[in-house]
N, CA, C and O atoms as CSV, one atom per row, in Angstrom:
chain,resi,resn,atom,element,x,y,z
A,1,UNK,N,N,82.614,127.152,118.780
A,1,UNK,CA,C,82.059,126.114,119.643
A,1,UNK,C,C,82.657,124.742,119.304
A,1,UNK,O,O,82.903,124.448,118.135
A,2,UNK,N,N,82.889,123.914,120.307
A,2,UNK,CA,C,83.439,122.575,120.044
A,2,UNK,C,C,82.601,121.761,119.056
A,2,UNK,O,O,83.150,121.003,118.255
A,3,UNK,N,N,81.283,121.912,119.108
A,3,UNK,CA,C,80.423,121.164,118.185
A,3,UNK,C,C,80.661,121.603,116.741
A,3,UNK,O,O,80.601,120.781,115.827
A,4,UNK,N,N,80.930,122.886,116.532
A,4,UNK,CA,C,81.216,123.395,115.182
A,4,UNK,C,C,82.531,122.804,114.674
A,4,UNK,O,O,82.607,122.349,113.532
A,5,UNK,N,N,83.563,122.809,115.515
A,5,UNK,CA,C,84.849,122.242,115.106
A,5,UNK,C,C,84.717,120.754,114.795
A,5,UNK,O,O,85.266,120.276,113.802
A,6,UNK,N,N,84.002,120.028,115.629
A,6,UNK,CA,C,83.837,118.590,115.420
A,6,UNK,C,C,83.059,118.297,114.139
A,6,UNK,O,O,83.376,117.344,113.427
A,7,UNK,N,N,82.057,119.099,113.846
A,7,UNK,CA,C,81.217,118.862,112.671
A,7,UNK,C,C,81.902,119.234,111.365
A,7,UNK,O,O,81.540,118.706,110.314
A,8,UNK,N,N,82.883,120.131,111.407
A,8,UNK,CA,C,83.522,120.615,110.184
A,8,UNK,C,C,84.986,120.205,110.043
A,8,UNK,O,O,85.691,120.743,109.190
A,9,UNK,N,N,85.453,119.270,110.857
A,9,UNK,CA,C,86.787,118.701,110.728
A,9,UNK,C,C,86.652,117.373,110.001
A,9,UNK,O,O,85.800,116.555,110.351
A,10,UNK,N,N,87.486,117.154,108.993
A,10,UNK,CA,C,87.409,115.886,108.289
A,10,UNK,C,C,88.788,115.452,107.816
A,10,UNK,O,O,89.723,116.250,107.752
A,11,UNK,N,N,88.893,114.166,107.486
A,11,UNK,CA,C,90.154,113.551,107.075
A,11,UNK,C,C,90.088,113.151,105.610
A,11,UNK,O,O,89.036,112.750,105.111
A,12,UNK,N,N,91.212,113.262,104.933
A,12,UNK,CA,C,91.369,112.740,103.577
A,12,UNK,C,C,92.513,111.744,103.625
A,12,UNK,O,O,93.604,112.061,104.098
A,13,UNK,N,N,92.257,110.527,103.128
A,13,UNK,CA,C,93.267,109.471,103.198
A,13,UNK,C,C,93.608,108.957,101.811
A,13,UNK,O,O,92.763,108.913,100.917
A,14,UNK,N,N,94.859,108.571,101.656
A,14,UNK,CA,C,95.314,107.971,100.412
A,14,UNK,C,C,94.561,106.663,100.194
A,14,UNK,O,O,94.419,105.865,101.120
A,15,UNK,N,N,94.078,106.441,98.972
A,15,UNK,CA,C,93.348,105.234,98.639
A,15,UNK,C,C,91.850,105.319,98.886
A,15,UNK,O,O,91.108,104.415,98.501
A,16,UNK,N,N,91.396,106.392,99.524
A,16,UNK,CA,C,89.967,106.550,99.818
A,16,UNK,C,C,89.226,107.100,98.604
A,16,UNK,O,O,89.808,107.785,97.762
A,17,UNK,N,N,87.938,106.790,98.528
A,17,UNK,CA,C,87.092,107.346,97.465
A,17,UNK,C,C,86.774,108.799,97.817
A,17,UNK,O,O,86.604,109.148,98.985
A,18,UNK,N,N,86.699,109.633,96.787
A,18,UNK,CA,C,86.477,111.058,97.015
A,18,UNK,C,C,85.523,111.596,95.959
A,18,UNK,O,O,85.775,111.465,94.761
A,19,UNK,N,N,84.437,112.197,96.400
A,19,UNK,CA,C,83.494,112.867,95.514
A,19,UNK,C,C,83.908,114.337,95.464
A,19,UNK,O,O,83.772,115.052,96.457
A,20,UNK,N,N,84.414,114.792,94.314
A,20,UNK,CA,C,84.955,116.146,94.194
A,20,UNK,C,C,83.902,117.211,94.493
A,20,UNK,O,O,84.203,118.203,95.157
A,21,UNK,N,N,82.681,117.023,94.015
A,21,UNK,CA,C,81.629,118.010,94.275
A,21,UNK,C,C,81.292,118.089,95.757
A,21,UNK,O,O,81.065,119.173,96.295
A,22,UNK,N,N,81.260,116.938,96.408
A,22,UNK,CA,C,80.984,116.909,97.848
A,22,UNK,C,C,82.123,117.580,98.627
A,22,UNK,O,O,81.877,118.300,99.594
A,23,UNK,N,N,83.376,117.338,98.198
A,23,UNK,CA,C,84.523,117.969,98.868
A,23,UNK,C,C,84.468,119.482,98.706
A,23,UNK,O,O,84.717,120.212,99.665
A,24,UNK,N,N,84.147,119.964,97.511
A,24,UNK,CA,C,84.010,121.417,97.300
A,24,UNK,C,C,82.980,122.004,98.248
A,24,UNK,O,O,83.212,123.048,98.857
A,25,UNK,N,N,81.847,121.338,98.371
A,25,UNK,CA,C,80.785,121.819,99.258
A,25,UNK,C,C,81.234,121.804,100.713
A,25,UNK,O,O,80.971,122.757,101.447
A,26,UNK,N,N,81.916,120.728,101.146
A,26,UNK,CA,C,82.412,120.643,102.529
A,26,UNK,C,C,83.408,121.760,102.814
A,26,UNK,O,O,83.355,122.386,103.872
A,27,UNK,N,N,84.311,122.010,101.876
A,27,UNK,CA,C,85.314,123.059,102.063
A,27,UNK,C,C,84.657,124.436,102.143
A,27,UNK,O,O,85.049,125.264,102.965
A,28,UNK,N,N,83.674,124.678,101.304
A,28,UNK,CA,C,82.978,125.970,101.328
A,28,UNK,C,C,82.245,126.166,102.650
A,28,UNK,O,O,82.297,127.251,103.229
A,29,UNK,N,N,81.564,125.131,103.133
A,29,UNK,CA,C,80.847,125.223,104.406
A,29,UNK,C,C,81.829,125.424,105.562
A,29,UNK,O,O,81.511,126.107,106.536
A,30,UNK,N,N,83.017,124.833,105.457
A,30,UNK,CA,C,84.033,124.964,106.506
A,30,UNK,C,C,84.773,126.299,106.429
A,30,UNK,O,O,85.651,126.561,107.251
A,31,UNK,N,N,84.429,127.151,105.448
A,31,UNK,CA,C,85.022,128.489,105.381
A,31,UNK,C,C,86.234,128.618,104.482
A,31,UNK,O,O,86.885,129.662,104.499
A,32,UNK,N,N,86.568,127.599,103.691
A,32,UNK,CA,C,87.714,127.675,102.792
A,32,UNK,C,C,87.352,128.473,101.545
A,32,UNK,O,O,86.203,128.465,101.102
A,33,UNK,N,N,88.336,129.157,100.987
A,33,UNK,CA,C,88.144,129.974,99.793
A,33,UNK,C,C,88.661,129.261,98.560
A,33,UNK,O,O,89.762,128.711,98.581
A,34,UNK,N,N,87.879,129.261,97.480
A,34,UNK,CA,C,88.301,128.695,96.213
A,34,UNK,C,C,89.156,129.729,95.495
A,34,UNK,O,O,88.725,130.866,95.301
A,35,UNK,N,N,90.372,129.339,95.098
A,35,UNK,CA,C,91.315,130.223,94.421
A,35,UNK,C,C,91.894,129.509,93.198
A,35,UNK,O,O,91.669,128.315,93.001
A,36,UNK,N,N,92.639,130.252,92.383
A,36,UNK,CA,C,93.275,129.632,91.219
A,36,UNK,C,C,94.624,129.025,91.565
A,36,UNK,O,O,95.078,128.096,90.897
A,37,UNK,N,N,95.276,129.550,92.619
A,37,UNK,CA,C,96.536,128.982,93.099
A,37,UNK,C,C,96.599,129.144,94.611
A,37,UNK,O,O,96.421,130.244,95.134
A,38,UNK,N,N,96.850,128.054,95.303
A,38,UNK,CA,C,96.894,128.052,96.766
A,38,UNK,C,C,98.187,128.706,97.248
A,38,UNK,O,O,99.283,128.293,96.871
A,39,UNK,N,N,98.042,129.739,98.092
A,39,UNK,CA,C,99.221,130.411,98.645
A,39,UNK,C,C,99.113,130.685,100.148
A,39,UNK,O,O,100.103,131.065,100.774
A,40,UNK,N,N,97.922,130.496,100.737
A,40,UNK,CA,C,97.739,130.820,102.150
A,40,UNK,C,C,96.788,129.817,102.803
A,40,UNK,O,O,95.978,129.193,102.118
A,41,UNK,N,N,96.883,129.662,104.125
A,41,UNK,CA,C,95.960,128.774,104.832
A,41,UNK,C,C,94.511,129.190,104.586
A,41,UNK,O,O,94.193,130.376,104.501
A,42,UNK,N,N,93.643,128.183,104.473
A,42,UNK,CA,C,92.235,128.448,104.250
A,42,UNK,C,C,91.847,128.510,102.783
A,42,UNK,O,O,90.748,128.960,102.457
A,43,UNK,N,N,92.730,128.066,101.888
A,43,UNK,CA,C,92.451,128.103,100.452
A,43,UNK,C,C,92.469,126.698,99.852
A,43,UNK,O,O,93.121,125.792,100.370
A,44,UNK,N,N,91.734,126.539,98.743
A,44,UNK,CA,C,91.763,125.283,97.996
A,44,UNK,C,C,91.603,125.575,96.514
A,44,UNK,O,O,91.087,126.622,96.121
A,45,UNK,N,N,92.057,124.628,95.696
A,45,UNK,CA,C,92.037,124.783,94.249
A,45,UNK,C,C,91.834,123.419,93.600
A,45,UNK,O,O,92.439,122.436,94.027
A,46,UNK,N,N,90.993,123.350,92.575
A,46,UNK,CA,C,90.785,122.133,91.791
A,46,UNK,C,C,91.307,122.394,90.382
A,46,UNK,O,O,90.916,123.368,89.739
A,47,UNK,N,N,92.190,121.523,89.907
A,47,UNK,CA,C,92.704,121.612,88.542
A,47,UNK,C,C,92.707,120.206,87.955
A,47,UNK,O,O,93.661,119.451,88.143
A,48,UNK,N,N,91.652,119.862,87.253
A,48,UNK,CA,C,91.552,118.523,86.680
A,48,UNK,C,C,91.551,117.470,87.768
A,48,UNK,O,O,90.686,117.485,88.644
A,49,UNK,N,N,92.510,116.551,87.726
A,49,UNK,CA,C,92.619,115.491,88.714
A,49,UNK,C,C,93.507,115.843,89.884
A,49,UNK,O,O,93.933,114.957,90.625
A,50,UNK,N,N,93.797,117.127,90.068
A,50,UNK,CA,C,94.648,117.584,91.173
A,50,UNK,C,C,93.851,118.536,92.059
A,50,UNK,O,O,93.164,119.435,91.575
A,51,UNK,N,N,93.958,118.318,93.364
A,51,UNK,CA,C,93.317,119.194,94.341
A,51,UNK,C,C,94.405,119.711,95.268
A,51,UNK,O,O,95.097,118.923,95.913
A,52,UNK,N,N,94.562,121.032,95.339
A,52,UNK,CA,C,95.495,121.653,96.275
A,52,UNK,C,C,94.705,122.195,97.455
A,52,UNK,O,O,93.675,122.845,97.278
A,53,UNK,N,N,95.194,121.923,98.663
A,53,UNK,CA,C,94.543,122.356,99.896
A,53,UNK,C,C,95.576,122.946,100.836
A,53,UNK,O,O,96.694,122.441,100.934
A,54,UNK,N,N,95.210,124.004,101.520
A,54,UNK,CA,C,96.089,124.546,102.563
A,54,UNK,C,C,95.262,124.589,103.843
A,54,UNK,O,O,94.592,125.584,104.118
A,55,UNK,N,N,95.308,123.499,104.636
A,55,UNK,CA,C,94.507,123.436,105.860
A,55,UNK,C,C,94.947,124.468,106.897
A,55,UNK,O,O,96.117,124.842,106.976
A,56,UNK,N,N,93.990,124.909,107.675
A,56,UNK,CA,C,94.301,125.797,108.789
A,56,UNK,C,C,95.147,125.018,109.792
A,56,UNK,O,O,94.898,123.835,110.025
A,57,UNK,N,N,96.126,125.660,110.377
A,57,UNK,CA,C,96.982,125.022,111.361
A,57,UNK,C,C,98.111,124.217,110.757
A,57,UNK,O,O,98.904,123.626,111.491
A,58,UNK,N,N,98.207,124.177,109.438
A,58,UNK,CA,C,99.264,123.421,108.772
A,58,UNK,C,C,100.368,124.375,108.321
A,58,UNK,O,O,100.101,125.512,107.933
A,59,UNK,N,N,101.608,123.898,108.376
A,59,UNK,CA,C,102.740,124.716,107.930
A,59,UNK,C,C,102.914,124.669,106.420
A,59,UNK,O,O,103.517,125.570,105.837
A,60,UNK,N,N,102.390,123.627,105.781
A,60,UNK,CA,C,102.551,123.456,104.336
A,60,UNK,C,C,101.223,123.048,103.704
A,60,UNK,O,O,100.371,122.467,104.377
A,61,UNK,N,N,101.039,123.347,102.414
A,61,UNK,CA,C,99.840,122.891,101.712
A,61,UNK,C,C,99.994,121.460,101.217
A,61,UNK,O,O,101.097,120.912,101.206
A,62,UNK,N,N,98.890,120.864,100.810
A,62,UNK,CA,C,98.864,119.478,100.342
A,62,UNK,C,C,98.296,119.408,98.935
A,62,UNK,O,O,97.429,120.194,98.555
A,63,UNK,N,N,98.800,118.455,98.174
A,63,UNK,CA,C,98.308,118.201,96.819
A,63,UNK,C,C,97.792,116.774,96.752
A,63,UNK,O,O,98.520,115.824,97.040
A,64,UNK,N,N,96.523,116.632,96.368
A,64,UNK,CA,C,95.913,115.327,96.192
A,64,UNK,C,C,95.875,115.018,94.702
A,64,UNK,O,O,95.342,115.801,93.915
A,65,UNK,N,N,96.433,113.889,94.316
A,65,UNK,CA,C,96.343,113.411,92.945
A,65,UNK,C,C,95.215,112.400,92.905
A,65,UNK,O,O,95.251,111.393,93.613
A,66,UNK,N,N,94.208,112.667,92.075
A,66,UNK,CA,C,93.048,111.800,91.986
A,66,UNK,C,C,93.133,110.910,90.757
A,66,UNK,O,O,93.559,111.340,89.685
A,67,UNK,N,N,92.723,109.676,90.932
A,67,UNK,CA,C,92.565,108.732,89.835
A,67,UNK,C,C,91.083,108.407,89.807
A,67,UNK,O,O,90.616,107.560,90.570
A,68,UNK,N,N,90.332,109.082,88.923
A,68,UNK,CA,C,88.873,109.050,88.914
A,68,UNK,C,C,88.368,109.568,90.253
A,68,UNK,O,O,88.503,110.760,90.530
A,69,UNK,N,N,87.793,108.718,91.089
A,69,UNK,CA,C,87.261,109.157,92.386
A,69,UNK,C,C,88.058,108.594,93.553
A,69,UNK,O,O,87.541,108.502,94.667
A,70,UNK,N,N,89.304,108.218,93.317
A,70,UNK,CA,C,90.156,107.647,94.361
A,70,UNK,C,C,91.368,108.552,94.561
A,70,UNK,O,O,91.978,109.013,93.596
A,71,UNK,N,N,91.712,108.801,95.831
A,71,UNK,CA,C,92.895,109.599,96.145
A,71,UNK,C,C,94.118,108.717,95.891
A,71,UNK,O,O,94.419,107.817,96.675
A,72,UNK,N,N,94.812,108.982,94.796
A,72,UNK,CA,C,95.966,108.182,94.403
A,72,UNK,C,C,97.170,108.483,95.285
A,72,UNK,O,O,97.870,107.567,95.717
A,73,UNK,N,N,97.417,109.779,95.558
A,73,UNK,CA,C,98.535,110.147,96.430
A,73,UNK,C,C,98.258,111.496,97.073
A,73,UNK,O,O,97.478,112.302,96.565
A,74,UNK,N,N,98.916,111.718,98.202
A,74,UNK,CA,C,98.851,112.997,98.911
A,74,UNK,C,C,100.287,113.416,99.181
A,74,UNK,O,O,101.074,112.656,99.746
A,75,UNK,N,N,100.618,114.634,98.770
A,75,UNK,CA,C,101.985,115.140,98.956
A,75,UNK,C,C,101.929,116.585,99.427
A,75,UNK,O,O,101.005,117.328,99.097
A,76,UNK,N,N,102.919,116.963,100.192
A,76,UNK,CA,C,103.069,118.371,100.539
A,76,UNK,C,C,103.813,119.042,99.394
A,76,UNK,O,O,104.517,118.390,98.622
A,77,UNK,N,N,103.644,120.368,99.296
A,77,UNK,CA,C,104.386,121.075,98.254
A,77,UNK,C,C,104.772,122.471,98.718
A,77,UNK,O,O,104.196,123.016,99.659
A,78,UNK,N,N,105.751,123.030,98.040
A,78,UNK,CA,C,106.255,124.365,98.333
A,78,UNK,C,C,105.391,125.388,97.600
A,78,UNK,O,O,105.113,125.221,96.413
A,79,UNK,N,N,104.970,126.430,98.281
A,79,UNK,CA,C,104.101,127.444,97.685
A,79,UNK,C,C,104.792,128.171,96.539
A,79,UNK,O,O,104.187,128.391,95.490
A,80,UNK,N,N,106.044,128.544,96.728
A,80,UNK,CA,C,106.753,129.352,95.734
A,80,UNK,C,C,107.090,128.573,94.471
A,80,UNK,O,O,106.826,129.042,93.364
A,81,UNK,N,N,107.668,127.396,94.627
A,81,UNK,CA,C,108.110,126.627,93.466
A,81,UNK,C,C,107.040,125.659,92.953
A,81,UNK,O,O,107.143,125.164,91.830
A,82,UNK,N,N,106.014,125.386,93.769
A,82,UNK,CA,C,104.967,124.409,93.457
A,82,UNK,C,C,105.520,122.988,93.323
A,82,UNK,O,O,104.864,122.126,92.738
A,83,UNK,N,N,106.706,122.738,93.850
A,83,UNK,CA,C,107.328,121.414,93.779
A,83,UNK,C,C,106.996,120.599,95.024
A,83,UNK,O,O,106.823,121.129,96.121
A,84,UNK,N,N,106.917,119.293,94.807
A,84,UNK,CA,C,106.616,118.352,95.881
A,84,UNK,C,C,107.717,118.346,96.931
A,84,UNK,O,O,108.902,118.403,96.602
A,85,UNK,N,N,107.314,118.276,98.209
A,85,UNK,CA,C,108.279,118.171,99.305
A,85,UNK,C,C,108.384,116.729,99.791
A,85,UNK,O,O,109.462,116.137,99.742
A,86,UNK,N,N,107.259,116.153,100.264
A,86,UNK,CA,C,107.277,114.770,100.746
A,86,UNK,C,C,105.860,114.199,100.735
A,86,UNK,O,O,104.890,114.947,100.853
A,87,UNK,N,N,105.736,112.875,100.594
A,87,UNK,CA,C,104.418,112.239,100.596
A,87,UNK,C,C,103.896,112.030,102.016
A,87,UNK,O,O,104.672,111.897,102.962
A,88,UNK,N,N,102.580,112.002,102.150
A,88,UNK,CA,C,101.915,111.698,103.417
A,88,UNK,C,C,100.762,110.733,103.130
A,88,UNK,O,O,100.330,110.600,101.985
A,89,UNK,N,N,100.269,110.063,104.169
A,89,UNK,CA,C,99.177,109.104,103.992
A,89,UNK,C,C,97.797,109.704,104.192
A,89,UNK,O,O,96.819,109.229,103.617
A,90,UNK,N,N,97.715,110.773,105.027
A,90,UNK,CA,C,96.420,111.385,105.293
A,90,UNK,C,C,96.576,112.846,105.675
A,90,UNK,O,O,97.657,113.296,106.056
A,91,UNK,N,N,95.471,113.578,105.566
A,91,UNK,CA,C,95.435,115.000,105.904
A,91,UNK,C,C,94.212,115.241,106.769
A,91,UNK,O,O,93.129,114.738,106.471
A,92,UNK,N,N,94.378,116.009,107.843
A,92,UNK,CA,C,93.248,116.414,108.675
A,92,UNK,C,C,92.967,117.875,108.384
A,92,UNK,O,O,93.853,118.723,108.496
A,93,UNK,N,N,91.737,118.161,108.013
A,93,UNK,CA,C,91.344,119.530,107.703
A,93,UNK,C,C,90.458,120.086,108.786
A,93,UNK,O,O,89.375,119.564,109.051
A,94,UNK,N,N,90.921,121.147,109.411
A,94,UNK,CA,C,90.122,121.877,110.386
A,94,UNK,C,C,89.316,122.939,109.648
A,94,UNK,O,O,89.674,123.305,108.529
A,95,UNK,N,N,88.241,123.441,110.242
A,95,UNK,CA,C,87.508,124.530,109.602
A,95,UNK,C,C,88.421,125.750,109.420
A,95,UNK,O,O,89.368,125.948,110.181
A,96,UNK,N,N,88.124,126.555,108.411
A,96,UNK,CA,C,88.937,127.739,108.140
A,96,UNK,C,C,88.670,128.852,109.151
A,96,UNK,O,O,89.471,129.778,109.282
A,97,UNK,N,N,87.560,128.766,109.856
A,97,UNK,CA,C,87.225,129.748,110.889
A,97,UNK,C,C,86.891,129.016,112.178
A,97,UNK,O,O,86.538,127.837,112.160
A,98,UNK,N,N,87.004,129.717,113.292
A,98,UNK,CA,C,86.720,129.096,114.589
A,98,UNK,C,C,85.265,129.244,114.993
A,98,UNK,O,O,84.878,128.821,116.082
A,99,UNK,N,N,84.466,129.832,114.139
A,99,UNK,CA,C,83.066,130.063,114.461
A,99,UNK,C,C,82.249,129.976,113.174
A,99,UNK,O,O,82.761,130.265,112.092
A,100,UNK,N,N,80.993,129.583,113.286
A,100,UNK,CA,C,80.154,129.452,112.092
A,100,UNK,C,C,79.720,130.813,111.557
A,100,UNK,O,O,79.367,131.711,112.321
A,101,UNK,N,N,79.752,130.953,110.231
A,101,UNK,CA,C,79.277,132.187,109.602
A,101,UNK,C,C,77.977,131.968,108.834
A,101,UNK,O,O,77.574,132.812,108.033
A,102,UNK,N,N,77.322,130.834,109.080
A,102,UNK,CA,C,76.035,130.603,108.434
A,102,UNK,C,C,74.956,131.405,109.158
A,102,UNK,O,O,75.236,132.078,110.150
A,103,UNK,N,N,73.740,131.332,108.667
A,103,UNK,CA,C,72.652,132.122,109.249
A,103,UNK,C,C,72.402,131.768,110.708
A,103,UNK,O,O,72.153,132.658,111.521
A,104,UNK,N,N,72.463,130.492,111.055
A,104,UNK,CA,C,72.249,130.083,112.454
A,104,UNK,C,C,73.346,130.645,113.352
A,104,UNK,O,O,73.063,131.061,114.476
A,105,UNK,N,N,74.592,130.667,112.881
A,105,UNK,CA,C,75.695,131.228,113.667
A,105,UNK,C,C,75.543,132.717,113.879
A,105,UNK,O,O,75.790,133.224,114.973
A,106,UNK,N,N,75.135,133.421,112.832
A,106,UNK,CA,C,74.923,134.876,112.964
A,106,UNK,C,C,73.762,135.177,113.904
A,106,UNK,O,O,73.828,136.111,114.703
A,107,UNK,N,N,72.691,134.376,113.804
A,107,UNK,CA,C,71.535,134.596,114.687
A,107,UNK,C,C,71.905,134.356,116.143
A,107,UNK,O,O,71.478,135.101,117.026
A,108,UNK,N,N,72.696,133.320,116.397
A,108,UNK,CA,C,73.153,133.049,117.756
A,108,UNK,C,C,74.026,134.158,118.299
A,108,UNK,O,O,73.923,134.521,119.471
A,109,UNK,N,N,74.890,134.701,117.444
A,109,UNK,CA,C,75.764,135.799,117.852
A,109,UNK,C,C,74.932,137.040,118.208
A,109,UNK,O,O,75.176,137.696,119.221
A,110,UNK,N,N,73.959,137.344,117.366
A,110,UNK,CA,C,73.130,138.520,117.620
A,110,UNK,C,C,72.297,138.371,118.897
A,110,UNK,O,O,72.062,139.352,119.604
A,111,UNK,N,N,71.853,137.153,119.189
A,111,UNK,CA,C,71.024,136.954,120.378
A,111,UNK,C,C,71.830,137.080,121.665
A,111,UNK,O,O,71.267,137.363,122.722
A,112,UNK,N,N,73.148,136.872,121.586
A,112,UNK,CA,C,73.979,136.997,122.782
A,112,UNK,C,C,74.304,138.437,123.033
A,112,UNK,O,O,74.998,138.754,123.999
């Protein structure tokens, strides 16, 4: 549903404040999977002050370097070599699924 996509799409910008616990919760609600190394769309990983994300609809994953609670830099990286490709100013994250898998979403599906 369009309302689901609108409610679970969010932006991450360089220089913005970021609460890591809140981001983990947002990613989980949006259907992203927590992994030890990002290799496919719909995955994310936290390693100290580094957050790796592979947004749905993106050709490459992104690496956020955090300085305390501020996004210091955002860069794309290669999955195989884990090396930086190029810097970007912001990332748009779409939900990992096109439909809600929470209890309300399942109840709506069953009622139809």
